[in-house]
C-alpha positions in Angstrom: -50.3 32.4 -1.7 -48.3 32.3 -4.8 -50.1 30.5 -7.6 -49.4 30.0 -11.4 -51.1 29.3 -14.7 -50.5 25.3 -15.2 -50.5 24.2 -11.2 -51.6 21.5 -10.1 -54.2 22.6 -6.8 -56.3 20.8 -4.4 -59.5 21.7 -3.1 -59.4 21.7 0.4 -62.8 23.3 1.1 -66.3 22.8 -1.0 -67.9 19.9 -1.9 -65.4 19.3 -4.2 -62.9 18.8 -1.3 -60.0 16.3 -2.3 -60.8 16.6 -6.2 -57.1 17.9 -8.2 -57.6 20.8 -10.2 -55.0 22.6 -12.9 -55.4 26.1 -12.4 -56.0 28.3 -15.2 -57.6 31.8 -15.2 -56.0 34.2 -12.5 -59.3 37.0 -11.6 -57.7 38.7 -9.2 -54.7 37.9 -5.7 -57.7 36.0 -4.1 -59.2 33.8 -7.0 -58.5 31.6 -9.3 -60.2 29.9 -11.9 -60.1 26.0 -11.6 -60.2 23.0 -14.0 -60.5 19.4 -14.7 -61.7 18.4 -17.6 -64.2 16.1 -16.6 -66.9 17.3 -13.8 -65.7 21.0 -14.5 -65.2 21.6 -17.9 -63.0 25.0 -18.9 -65.7 26.2 -20.5 -67.4 26.7 -16.7 -63.7 26.8 -14.9 -64.5 26.9 -11.1 -63.8 30.6 -9.7 -62.3 29.5 -6.1 -60.4 31.2 -3.6 -57.2 30.7 -3.2 -57.5 29.9 0.7 -59.6 27.0 -0.3 -56.9 25.2 -2.5 -54.0 23.2 -1.2 -51.0 24.6 -4.2 -48.8 22.0 -6.0 -45.4 22.1 -6.2 -46.1 20.3 -10.1 -46.5 23.0 -12.9 -48.1 21.4 -16.5 -45.7 23.0 -18.8 -47.5 22.6 -22.3 -50.6 24.0 -20.7 -48.9 26.8 -18.9 -47.5 27.2 -22.0 -50.0 27.2 -24.1 -52.4 30.2 -21.3 -49.7 32.3 -21.2 -49.9 33.1 -25.3 -53.7 32.8 -25.1 -53.7 29.3 -27.2 -57.4 26.6 -26.9 -56.8 24.1 -24.2 -59.1 21.1 -24.3 -60.5 19.4 -21.6 -58.8 16.1 -23.0 -55.8 18.0 -22.5 -56.5 18.6 -18.9 -58.0 15.3 -17.8 -54.7 13.7 -20.2 -52.1 15.6 -18.1 -54.5 15.0 -15.2 -54.3 11.3 -15.8 -50.4 11.3 -16.3 -49.7 12.4 -12.8 -52.0 10.0 -11.4 -53.2 11.3 -8.4 -57.7 11.5 -8.8 -57.9 12.6 -5.0 -56.0 14.1 -1.9 -57.7 12.4 1.2 -57.5 16.1 3.7 
């Protein structure tokens, strides 16, 4: 499964099932770091297996660029980006 930085994903396993996150880091082929800027803040990003997330086609381009260049991203930026998409949870 190909997951890119800044991509919007849904959790499909665990106690956060149905929640929407943004991929903020890739650990290896099977693990990514996700954050929603609220419960899962960027300082304590959630490590998720790629088989436990549903990848969407949406990519937050400003965040993707910041993540690639190594610039700091605030939790409020993540919250605002997700709020603009107007998706809170997915019924899985």
